[in-house]
Short mmCIF file of the C-alpha atoms (twelve columns), coordinates in Angstrom:
data_MODEL
# 
_entry.id   MODEL 
# 
loop_
_atom_site.group_PDB 
_atom_site.id 
_atom_site.type_symbol 
_atom_site.label_atom_id 
_atom_site.label_alt_id 
_atom_site.label_comp_id 
_atom_site.label_asym_id 
_atom_site.label_seq_id 
_atom_site.Cartn_x 
_atom_site.Cartn_y 
_atom_site.Cartn_z 
_atom_site.pdbx_PDB_model_num 
ATOM 1   C CA . MET A 1   57.149  -5.750  -32.564 1 
ATOM 2   C CA . LYS A 2   53.765  -6.975  -31.330 1 
ATOM 3   C CA . ASN A 3   50.871  -4.564  -30.871 1 
ATOM 4   C CA . THR A 4   50.061  -3.478  -27.315 1 
ATOM 5   C CA . ALA A 5   47.054  -5.723  -26.786 1 
ATOM 6   C CA . ASP A 6   48.816  -8.869  -27.915 1 
ATOM 7   C CA . LEU A 7   51.894  -8.015  -25.980 1 
ATOM 8   C CA . ARG A 8   49.965  -7.552  -22.742 1 
ATOM 9   C CA . GLN A 9   48.112  -10.769 -23.255 1 
ATOM 10  C CA . ASP A 10  51.279  -12.791 -23.973 1 
ATOM 11  C CA . PHE A 11  53.184  -11.163 -21.142 1 
ATOM 12  C CA . VAL A 12  50.501  -11.876 -18.495 1 
ATOM 13  C CA . ARG A 13  49.982  -15.451 -19.732 1 
ATOM 14  C CA . ASN A 14  53.532  -16.560 -20.295 1 
ATOM 15  C CA . VAL A 15  56.058  -14.475 -18.220 1 
ATOM 16  C CA . GLN A 16  57.262  -16.364 -15.117 1 
ATOM 17  C CA . LEU A 17  59.331  -15.276 -12.216 1 
ATOM 18  C CA . ARG A 18  62.316  -17.213 -13.534 1 
ATOM 19  C CA . HIS A 19  62.264  -15.010 -16.605 1 
ATOM 20  C CA . LEU A 20  62.420  -11.814 -14.441 1 
ATOM 21  C CA . ARG A 21  65.110  -13.256 -12.137 1 
ATOM 22  C CA . CYS A 22  67.181  -14.178 -15.169 1 
ATOM 23  C CA . LEU A 23  66.890  -10.650 -16.668 1 
ATOM 24  C CA . VAL A 24  67.893  -9.073  -13.350 1 
ATOM 25  C CA . ALA A 25  70.911  -11.388 -12.946 1 
ATOM 26  C CA . VAL A 26  72.156  -10.778 -16.532 1 
ATOM 27  C CA . ALA A 27  71.688  -7.001  -16.133 1 
ATOM 28  C CA . GLN A 28  73.679  -6.882  -12.929 1 
ATOM 29  C CA . GLU A 29  76.369  -9.386  -13.820 1 
ATOM 30  C CA . ARG A 30  76.777  -8.315  -17.389 1 
ATOM 31  C CA . HIS A 31  78.058  -11.845 -18.164 1 
ATOM 32  C CA . LEU A 32  76.052  -14.903 -18.900 1 
ATOM 33  C CA . ALA A 33  78.358  -17.315 -17.071 1 
ATOM 34  C CA . ARG A 34  78.357  -15.237 -13.968 1 
ATOM 35  C CA . ALA A 35  74.568  -14.881 -14.148 1 
ATOM 36  C CA . ALA A 36  74.164  -18.626 -14.546 1 
ATOM 37  C CA . GLU A 37  76.371  -19.200 -11.444 1 
ATOM 38  C CA . ARG A 38  74.286  -16.732 -9.433  1 
ATOM 39  C CA . LEU A 39  71.087  -18.419 -10.507 1 
ATOM 40  C CA . SER A 40  72.502  -21.991 -10.042 1 
ATOM 41  C CA . LEU A 41  71.751  -22.686 -13.677 1 
ATOM 42  C CA . SER A 42  73.779  -23.669 -16.727 1 
ATOM 43  C CA . GLN A 43  74.787  -21.016 -19.230 1 
ATOM 44  C CA . PRO A 44  72.597  -22.604 -21.996 1 
ATOM 45  C CA . ALA A 45  69.623  -22.463 -19.553 1 
ATOM 46  C CA . VAL A 46  70.193  -18.771 -18.991 1 
ATOM 47  C CA . SER A 47  70.445  -18.103 -22.735 1 
ATOM 48  C CA . LYS A 48  67.294  -20.124 -23.339 1 
ATOM 49  C CA . THR A 49  65.356  -18.258 -20.664 1 
ATOM 50  C CA . LEU A 50  66.472  -14.859 -22.100 1 
ATOM 51  C CA . SER A 51  65.400  -15.940 -25.580 1 
ATOM 52  C CA . GLU A 52  62.059  -17.062 -24.183 1 
ATOM 53  C CA . LEU A 53  61.479  -13.688 -22.625 1 
ATOM 54  C CA . GLU A 54  62.525  -11.796 -25.688 1 
ATOM 55  C CA . SER A 55  60.077  -13.908 -27.667 1 
ATOM 56  C CA . ILE A 56  57.246  -13.158 -25.325 1 
ATOM 57  C CA . VAL A 57  57.825  -9.381  -25.426 1 
ATOM 58  C CA . GLY A 58  58.663  -9.433  -29.192 1 
ATOM 59  C CA . THR A 59  61.870  -7.446  -29.057 1 
ATOM 60  C CA . ARG A 60  65.515  -7.656  -28.074 1 
ATOM 61  C CA . LEU A 61  66.200  -7.032  -24.401 1 
ATOM 62  C CA . VAL A 62  69.917  -7.721  -24.034 1 
ATOM 63  C CA . GLU A 63  72.840  -6.417  -26.113 1 
ATOM 64  C CA . ARG A 64  75.298  -9.257  -26.490 1 
ATOM 65  C CA . SER A 65  78.962  -8.488  -26.552 1 
ATOM 66  C CA . LYS A 66  80.780  -8.906  -29.874 1 
ATOM 67  C CA . ALA A 67  83.921  -9.943  -28.006 1 
ATOM 68  C CA . GLY A 68  82.540  -13.240 -26.820 1 
ATOM 69  C CA . ARG A 69  79.315  -15.252 -26.487 1 
ATOM 70  C CA . ARG A 70  79.358  -14.985 -22.749 1 
ATOM 71  C CA . GLY A 71  79.727  -11.234 -22.507 1 
ATOM 72  C CA . VAL A 72  76.819  -8.718  -22.266 1 
ATOM 73  C CA . GLN A 73  77.272  -5.140  -23.242 1 
ATOM 74  C CA . GLY A 74  74.172  -4.033  -21.487 1 
ATOM 75  C CA . LEU A 75  70.436  -3.855  -21.870 1 
ATOM 76  C CA . ALA A 76  68.500  -2.594  -24.982 1 
ATOM 77  C CA . PRO A 77  66.036  0.173   -24.207 1 
ATOM 78  C CA . ALA A 78  63.130  -2.304  -23.823 1 
ATOM 79  C CA . GLY A 79  65.308  -4.300  -21.440 1 
ATOM 80  C CA . GLU A 80  65.942  -1.263  -19.244 1 
ATOM 81  C CA . GLN A 81  62.238  -0.560  -18.996 1 
ATOM 82  C CA . LEU A 82  61.427  -4.119  -18.185 1 
ATOM 83  C CA . LEU A 83  64.241  -4.343  -15.690 1 
ATOM 84  C CA . ALA A 84  62.795  -1.479  -13.553 1 
ATOM 85  C CA . HIS A 85  59.453  -3.348  -13.327 1 
ATOM 86  C CA . ALA A 86  61.106  -6.743  -12.675 1 
ATOM 87  C CA . LEU A 87  63.021  -5.338  -9.730  1 
ATOM 88  C CA . ARG A 88  59.782  -3.919  -8.210  1 
ATOM 89  C CA . VAL A 89  57.940  -7.236  -8.760  1 
ATOM 90  C CA . LEU A 90  60.708  -9.332  -7.130  1 
ATOM 91  C CA . GLU A 91  61.092  -6.897  -4.190  1 
ATOM 92  C CA . ALA A 92  57.283  -6.998  -3.603  1 
ATOM 93  C CA . LEU A 93  57.385  -10.836 -3.759  1 
ATOM 94  C CA . ASP A 94  60.086  -10.923 -1.052  1 
ATOM 95  C CA . ALA A 95  58.121  -8.542  1.135   1 
ATOM 96  C CA . SER A 96  54.993  -10.707 0.677   1 
ATOM 97  C CA . ALA A 97  56.939  -13.835 1.621   1 
ATOM 98  C CA . GLU A 98  57.943  -12.196 4.859   1 
ATOM 99  C CA . ALA A 99  54.427  -10.969 5.576   1 
ATOM 100 C CA . VAL A 100 52.921  -14.492 5.308   1 
ATOM 101 C CA . ALA A 101 55.702  -16.276 7.147   1 
ATOM 102 C CA . PRO A 102 54.421  -19.160 9.393   1 
ATOM 103 C CA . ALA A 103 52.783  -17.911 12.564  1 
ATOM 104 C CA . SER A 104 54.572  -20.615 14.580  1 
ATOM 105 C CA . GLY A 105 57.437  -18.220 15.253  1 
ATOM 106 C CA . GLU A 106 57.767  -14.479 15.600  1 
ATOM 107 C CA . ARG A 107 58.497  -12.595 12.470  1 
ATOM 108 C CA . VAL A 108 62.144  -11.520 12.313  1 
ATOM 109 C CA . GLU A 109 62.646  -7.873  11.180  1 
ATOM 110 C CA . ARG A 110 65.761  -7.358  9.100   1 
ATOM 111 C CA . LEU A 111 67.988  -4.447  8.158   1 
ATOM 112 C CA . ARG A 112 70.496  -5.074  5.336   1 
ATOM 113 C CA . ILE A 113 73.345  -2.501  5.097   1 
ATOM 114 C CA . GLY A 114 75.991  -2.127  2.529   1 
ATOM 115 C CA . ALA A 115 79.176  -0.198  3.222   1 
ATOM 116 C CA . LEU A 116 82.444  0.444   1.453   1 
ATOM 117 C CA . PRO A 117 85.437  -1.265  2.958   1 
ATOM 118 C CA . SER A 118 87.150  2.149   3.337   1 
ATOM 119 C CA . VAL A 119 84.128  3.616   5.146   1 
ATOM 120 C CA . ALA A 120 82.779  0.858   7.344   1 
ATOM 121 C CA . PRO A 121 85.476  0.876   10.108  1 
ATOM 122 C CA . ALA A 122 85.068  4.531   10.874  1 
ATOM 123 C CA . LEU A 123 81.322  4.984   10.653  1 
ATOM 124 C CA . LEU A 124 79.545  1.723   11.215  1 
ATOM 125 C CA . PRO A 125 80.632  0.304   14.741  1 
ATOM 126 C CA . MET A 126 79.176  3.046   16.824  1 
ATOM 127 C CA . ALA A 127 76.021  3.322   14.728  1 
ATOM 128 C CA . LEU A 128 75.465  -0.494  14.895  1 
ATOM 129 C CA . ALA A 129 76.003  -0.499  18.702  1 
ATOM 130 C CA . ARG A 130 73.493  2.239   19.248  1 
ATOM 131 C CA . PHE A 131 71.047  0.681   16.893  1 
ATOM 132 C CA . ARG A 132 71.307  -2.608  18.767  1 
ATOM 133 C CA . GLU A 133 70.500  -0.834  22.048  1 
ATOM 134 C CA . ARG A 134 67.250  0.473   20.620  1 
ATOM 135 C CA . TRP A 135 66.302  -2.450  18.363  1 
ATOM 136 C CA . PRO A 136 67.802  -5.546  20.044  1 
ATOM 137 C CA . ALA A 137 65.550  -8.051  18.161  1 
ATOM 138 C CA . VAL A 138 66.302  -6.894  14.733  1 
ATOM 139 C CA . GLN A 139 68.497  -9.062  12.507  1 
ATOM 140 C CA . VAL A 140 71.231  -6.807  11.009  1 
ATOM 141 C CA . MET A 141 73.374  -7.785  8.070   1 
ATOM 142 C CA . VAL A 142 76.302  -5.753  6.891   1 
ATOM 143 C CA . LYS A 143 77.912  -6.361  3.470   1 
ATOM 144 C CA . SER A 144 81.180  -4.843  2.470   1 
ATOM 145 C CA . ALA A 145 81.967  -4.645  -1.156  1 
ATOM 146 C CA . ALA A 146 82.989  -2.281  -4.083  1 
ATOM 147 C CA . ASN A 147 80.679  0.593   -4.817  1 
ATOM 148 C CA . PRO A 148 79.180  -0.691  -8.049  1 
ATOM 149 C CA . VAL A 149 78.289  -4.072  -6.405  1 
ATOM 150 C CA . LEU A 150 76.588  -2.309  -3.483  1 
ATOM 151 C CA . LEU A 151 74.588  0.058   -5.747  1 
ATOM 152 C CA . ASP A 152 73.386  -2.855  -7.847  1 
ATOM 153 C CA . GLU A 153 72.224  -4.744  -4.860  1 
ATOM 154 C CA . LEU A 154 70.540  -1.680  -3.360  1 
ATOM 155 C CA . ARG A 155 68.636  -1.100  -6.612  1 
ATOM 156 C CA . ALA A 156 67.664  -4.733  -6.670  1 
ATOM 157 C CA . GLY A 157 66.188  -4.512  -3.177  1 
ATOM 158 C CA . GLU A 158 68.831  -6.908  -1.748  1 
ATOM 159 C CA . LEU A 159 70.084  -4.103  0.502   1 
ATOM 160 C CA . ASP A 160 68.063  -1.534  2.496   1 
ATOM 161 C CA . LEU A 161 70.662  1.324   2.516   1 
ATOM 162 C CA . VAL A 162 74.285  1.799   1.487   1 
ATOM 163 C CA . VAL A 163 77.005  3.949   2.896   1 
ATOM 164 C CA . GLY A 164 79.068  4.658   -0.284  1 
ATOM 165 C CA . ARG A 165 80.028  7.181   -2.867  1 
ATOM 166 C CA . MET A 166 78.223  8.986   -5.647  1 
ATOM 167 C CA . SER A 167 78.726  7.136   -8.867  1 
ATOM 168 C CA . ASP A 168 78.271  7.972   -12.574 1 
ATOM 169 C CA . PRO A 169 74.675  8.601   -13.687 1 
ATOM 170 C CA . ARG A 170 74.407  5.105   -15.254 1 
ATOM 171 C CA . LEU A 171 74.756  3.464   -11.891 1 
ATOM 172 C CA . MET A 172 72.669  6.016   -9.943  1 
ATOM 173 C CA . GLY A 173 69.300  5.425   -11.697 1 
ATOM 174 C CA . GLY A 174 66.600  4.924   -9.132  1 
ATOM 175 C CA . LEU A 175 68.880  5.861   -6.258  1 
ATOM 176 C CA . SER A 176 69.197  8.976   -4.003  1 
ATOM 177 C CA . PHE A 177 72.400  10.220  -2.451  1 
ATOM 178 C CA . GLU A 178 72.693  12.298  0.705   1 
ATOM 179 C CA . LEU A 179 76.115  13.651  1.504   1 
ATOM 180 C CA . LEU A 180 77.376  12.733  5.006   1 
ATOM 181 C CA . TYR A 181 81.009  13.991  4.846   1 
ATOM 182 C CA . THR A 182 84.033  14.255  2.681   1 
ATOM 183 C CA . GLU A 183 87.453  12.724  3.406   1 
ATOM 184 C CA . PRO A 184 90.896  13.133  1.806   1 
ATOM 185 C CA . LEU A 185 93.427  10.536  0.804   1 
ATOM 186 C CA . VAL A 186 96.214  9.983   3.294   1 
ATOM 187 C CA . PHE A 187 99.621  8.245   3.157   1 
ATOM 188 C CA . ALA A 188 99.846  5.930   6.118   1 
ATOM 189 C CA . VAL A 189 102.739 3.849   7.585   1 
ATOM 190 C CA . ARG A 190 103.404 1.925   10.679  1 
ATOM 191 C CA . ALA A 191 104.844 3.613   13.788  1 
ATOM 192 C CA . GLY A 192 108.644 3.410   13.415  1 
ATOM 193 C CA . HIS A 193 108.649 3.472   9.626   1 
ATOM 194 C CA . PRO A 194 111.821 5.161   8.211   1 
ATOM 195 C CA . LEU A 195 109.601 7.854   6.630   1 
ATOM 196 C CA . ALA A 196 107.980 8.647   10.011  1 
ATOM 197 C CA . ALA A 197 111.239 9.105   11.848  1 
ATOM 198 C CA . ARG A 198 110.809 12.857  11.718  1 
ATOM 199 C CA . PRO A 199 107.073 13.486  11.866  1 
ATOM 200 C CA . ALA A 200 107.352 17.294  11.784  1 
ATOM 201 C CA . ARG A 201 109.171 17.051  8.390   1 
ATOM 202 C CA . ALA A 202 107.239 16.951  5.080   1 
ATOM 203 C CA . VAL A 203 107.800 13.860  2.966   1 
ATOM 204 C CA . SER A 204 108.116 13.932  -0.820  1 
ATOM 205 C CA . VAL A 205 105.922 11.749  -2.953  1 
ATOM 206 C CA . GLN A 206 109.041 10.583  -4.774  1 
ATOM 207 C CA . ALA A 207 110.395 9.305   -1.478  1 
ATOM 208 C CA . VAL A 208 107.231 7.330   -0.894  1 
ATOM 209 C CA . LEU A 209 107.623 5.584   -4.284  1 
ATOM 210 C CA . ALA A 210 110.788 3.943   -3.034  1 
ATOM 211 C CA . TYR A 211 108.785 1.842   -0.704  1 
ATOM 212 C CA . PRO A 212 106.074 -0.847  -1.487  1 
ATOM 213 C CA . LEU A 213 102.674 0.728   -1.908  1 
ATOM 214 C CA . VAL A 214 99.265  -0.612  -0.882  1 
ATOM 215 C CA . VAL A 215 96.337  0.812   -2.904  1 
ATOM 216 C CA . TYR A 216 92.699  0.093   -3.690  1 
ATOM 217 C CA . GLY A 217 91.648  -2.048  -6.622  1 
ATOM 218 C CA . GLU A 218 90.955  -0.916  -10.162 1 
ATOM 219 C CA . GLY A 219 87.587  0.684   -10.742 1 
ATOM 220 C CA . THR A 220 87.272  2.125   -7.258  1 
ATOM 221 C CA . ILE A 221 87.185  5.892   -6.572  1 
ATOM 222 C CA . PRO A 222 90.151  5.780   -4.123  1 
ATOM 223 C CA . ARG A 223 92.284  4.070   -6.841  1 
ATOM 224 C CA . HIS A 224 91.165  6.647   -9.444  1 
ATOM 225 C CA . ASN A 225 92.016  9.537   -7.087  1 
ATOM 226 C CA . THR A 226 95.386  7.951   -6.248  1 
ATOM 227 C CA . GLU A 227 96.328  7.673   -9.871  1 
ATOM 228 C CA . SER A 228 95.136  11.201  -10.542 1 
ATOM 229 C CA . PHE A 229 97.102  12.551  -7.587  1 
ATOM 230 C CA . LEU A 230 100.311 10.905  -8.839  1 
ATOM 231 C CA . SER A 231 99.716  11.841  -12.522 1 
ATOM 232 C CA . ALA A 232 99.296  15.541  -11.585 1 
ATOM 233 C CA . ARG A 233 102.884 15.319  -10.239 1 
ATOM 234 C CA . GLY A 234 104.198 13.602  -13.293 1 
ATOM 235 C CA . LEU A 235 104.353 10.223  -11.556 1 
ATOM 236 C CA . ALA A 236 102.725 6.882   -12.149 1 
ATOM 237 C CA . LEU A 237 101.539 4.132   -9.826  1 
ATOM 238 C CA . PRO A 238 104.213 1.377   -9.761  1 
ATOM 239 C CA . ALA A 239 103.004 -1.878  -11.484 1 
ATOM 240 C CA . ASN A 240 103.907 -3.889  -8.397  1 
ATOM 241 C CA . ALA A 241 101.649 -1.982  -5.961  1 
ATOM 242 C CA . LEU A 242 99.574  -4.330  -3.924  1 
ATOM 243 C CA . GLN A 243 95.877  -3.900  -4.624  1 
ATOM 244 C CA . THR A 244 93.234  -4.742  -2.028  1 
ATOM 245 C CA . LEU A 245 89.825  -3.638  -0.857  1 
ATOM 246 C CA . ASP A 246 90.399  -5.481  2.478   1 
ATOM 247 C CA . VAL A 247 91.445  -2.859  5.022   1 
ATOM 248 C CA . ALA A 248 92.466  -5.608  7.486   1 
ATOM 249 C CA . VAL A 249 94.966  -6.957  4.981   1 
ATOM 250 C CA . ALA A 250 96.339  -3.469  4.291   1 
ATOM 251 C CA . ARG A 251 96.715  -2.787  8.130   1 
ATOM 252 C CA . GLY A 252 98.280  -6.198  8.627   1 
ATOM 253 C CA . LEU A 253 100.839 -5.695  5.924   1 
ATOM 254 C CA . LEU A 254 101.808 -2.274  7.264   1 
ATOM 255 C CA . ALA A 255 102.333 -3.769  10.721  1 
ATOM 256 C CA . VAL A 256 104.987 -6.205  9.334   1 
ATOM 257 C CA . SER A 257 106.636 -4.237  6.615   1 
ATOM 258 C CA . ASP A 258 107.734 -0.800  5.409   1 
ATOM 259 C CA . ALA A 259 104.724 -0.594  2.967   1 
ATOM 260 C CA . VAL A 260 102.863 2.748   2.509   1 
ATOM 261 C CA . TRP A 261 99.099  2.693   2.384   1 
ATOM 262 C CA . ILE A 262 97.318  5.268   0.256   1 
ATOM 263 C CA . THR A 263 93.741  5.318   1.607   1 
ATOM 264 C CA . PRO A 264 90.792  7.501   2.413   1 
ATOM 265 C CA . LEU A 265 91.260  8.891   5.922   1 
ATOM 266 C CA . GLY A 266 88.307  7.038   7.421   1 
ATOM 267 C CA . ALA A 267 89.737  3.582   6.826   1 
ATOM 268 C CA . ALA A 268 92.828  4.411   8.974   1 
ATOM 269 C CA . ARG A 269 91.269  6.866   11.428  1 
ATOM 270 C CA . GLY A 270 91.215  4.587   14.414  1 
ATOM 271 C CA . GLU A 271 94.861  3.411   13.949  1 
ATOM 272 C CA . LEU A 272 96.096  6.938   13.424  1 
ATOM 273 C CA . ALA A 273 94.285  8.077   16.574  1 
ATOM 274 C CA . ASP A 274 95.969  5.495   18.722  1 
ATOM 275 C CA . ALA A 275 99.368  5.894   17.000  1 
ATOM 276 C CA . ARG A 276 99.551  2.410   15.582  1 
ATOM 277 C CA . LEU A 277 99.780  4.074   12.255  1 
ATOM 278 C CA . VAL A 278 101.349 7.449   11.298  1 
ATOM 279 C CA . ARG A 279 100.074 9.881   8.641   1 
ATOM 280 C CA . LEU A 280 102.914 11.168  6.501   1 
ATOM 281 C CA . ARG A 281 103.126 14.895  5.933   1 
ATOM 282 C CA . ILE A 282 102.080 14.878  2.255   1 
ATOM 283 C CA . GLU A 283 99.708  17.583  1.062   1 
ATOM 284 C CA . THR A 284 96.696  15.796  -0.582  1 
ATOM 285 C CA . ALA A 285 94.391  18.804  -1.176  1 
ATOM 286 C CA . GLY A 286 91.974  18.103  -3.906  1 
ATOM 287 C CA . THR A 287 91.577  14.344  -3.151  1 
ATOM 288 C CA . ASP A 288 88.517  14.716  -0.947  1 
ATOM 289 C CA . GLU A 289 85.978  12.040  -1.581  1 
ATOM 290 C CA . PRO A 290 82.334  12.428  -0.741  1 
ATOM 291 C CA . VAL A 291 80.711  9.722   1.366   1 
ATOM 292 C CA . GLY A 292 77.022  9.533   1.650   1 
ATOM 293 C CA . LEU A 293 73.870  7.650   2.371   1 
ATOM 294 C CA . LEU A 294 72.295  5.940   -0.664  1 
ATOM 295 C CA . LEU A 295 68.656  4.852   -0.707  1 
ATOM 296 C CA . ARG A 296 66.210  3.557   -3.334  1 
ATOM 297 C CA . SER A 297 64.232  6.587   -4.474  1 
ATOM 298 C CA . GLU A 298 60.952  4.760   -4.497  1 
ATOM 299 C CA . ALA A 299 61.488  2.759   -1.378  1 
ATOM 300 C CA . GLU A 300 58.614  2.531   1.112   1 
ATOM 301 C CA . PRO A 301 59.262  4.425   4.414   1 
ATOM 302 C CA . SER A 302 60.845  2.220   7.037   1 
ATOM 303 C CA . ALA A 303 61.325  2.957   10.781  1 
ATOM 304 C CA . LEU A 304 64.397  0.713   10.797  1 
ATOM 305 C CA . ARG A 305 66.049  2.363   7.843   1 
ATOM 306 C CA . GLY A 306 65.215  5.807   9.207   1 
ATOM 307 C CA . ALA A 307 66.712  5.009   12.622  1 
ATOM 308 C CA . MET A 308 69.934  3.692   11.130  1 
ATOM 309 C CA . ALA A 309 70.205  6.702   8.786   1 
ATOM 310 C CA . ALA A 310 69.812  9.024   11.718  1 
ATOM 311 C CA . LEU A 311 72.608  7.199   13.634  1 
ATOM 312 C CA . LEU A 312 74.866  7.375   10.578  1 
ATOM 313 C CA . ARG A 313 74.265  11.078  10.258  1 
ATOM 314 C CA . GLU A 314 75.119  11.536  13.958  1 
ATOM 315 C CA . GLY A 315 78.280  9.484   13.562  1 
ATOM 316 C CA . ALA A 316 79.302  11.522  10.515  1 
ATOM 317 C CA . LYS A 317 78.924  14.737  12.486  1 
ATOM 318 C CA . GLN A 318 81.241  13.434  15.182  1 
ATOM 319 C CA . GLN A 319 83.799  12.962  12.458  1 
ATOM 320 C CA . GLY A 320 83.648  16.584  11.521  1 
ATOM 321 C CA . ALA A 321 81.017  15.800  8.926   1 
ATOM 322 C CA . LEU A 322 78.897  18.284  7.032   1 
ATOM 323 C CA . PRO A 323 75.294  18.880  8.195   1 
ATOM 324 C CA . SER A 324 72.906  17.347  5.707   1 
ATOM 325 C CA . ARG A 325 69.206  17.093  5.111   1 
ATOM 326 C CA . LYS A 326 67.202  14.179  6.518   1 
ATOM 327 C CA . ALA A 327 65.955  11.414  4.289   1 
ATOM 328 C CA . GLY A 328 63.742  8.562   5.368   1 
# 
């Protein structure tokens, strides 16, 4: 490895933004082909850019997968260190670009929110409506995706805040989590479903498995909790269960079939309240999932982010949420 003085000189002279963007894309996608698609480059170009960066710093940055040339196991220790700096550099560059935008038009303030599909329907609409009343000129973008995707984009500065779930320590680096509320899994069906014919009567899980199931996709916390719930009762998730993160698809399927949706309560709260869906009487104690506000630990204070965070906390309290500390 090069000595410190030579490394600093080579780094300052030779590293370009394309090198940093390439490292960030590879680290987040963990696949060379997907990183290439994200950067609008060919895969050989991505490999070449990575090799250039590794040559400049004098050490390996990326751990390639042994299973295939396109796979990436993760970053080497030096890559992890450089990634943190690369993210800050790119975030500062974006902020600078906005600051020097042409004076011919007014600068547009933006707020970029990430939310889990199972959380967004219950918590976001009222918060967004109230935010719009106070900040009518702000451009608001809401992205709904799986938790790991949202956390990666938050860490990269592509989102300003996320309403999501606590993840494993590997994905929580550089992020803070503030608990808003917890919610259990529920078994939901359409009004008029055979299992809902006698709402006062408890329903067995075995009876539910006789009907088509709708569950969340692999790798999500609701899916993990669903499988754990069934396993604790000596049961397994049927192989033909429909998997989707799209709550609109799940609700639509329930409306036209006898399917049973296993979902966090918040995703079905509105439909349960107006009786379009019915919650089966199945005890799901122990399936509570924490939902919280995630921010970048080193993010600069922001009035917009703080205002939205306050509205989300208020919305959470109206859902029977837990009181929580304030975070800017």
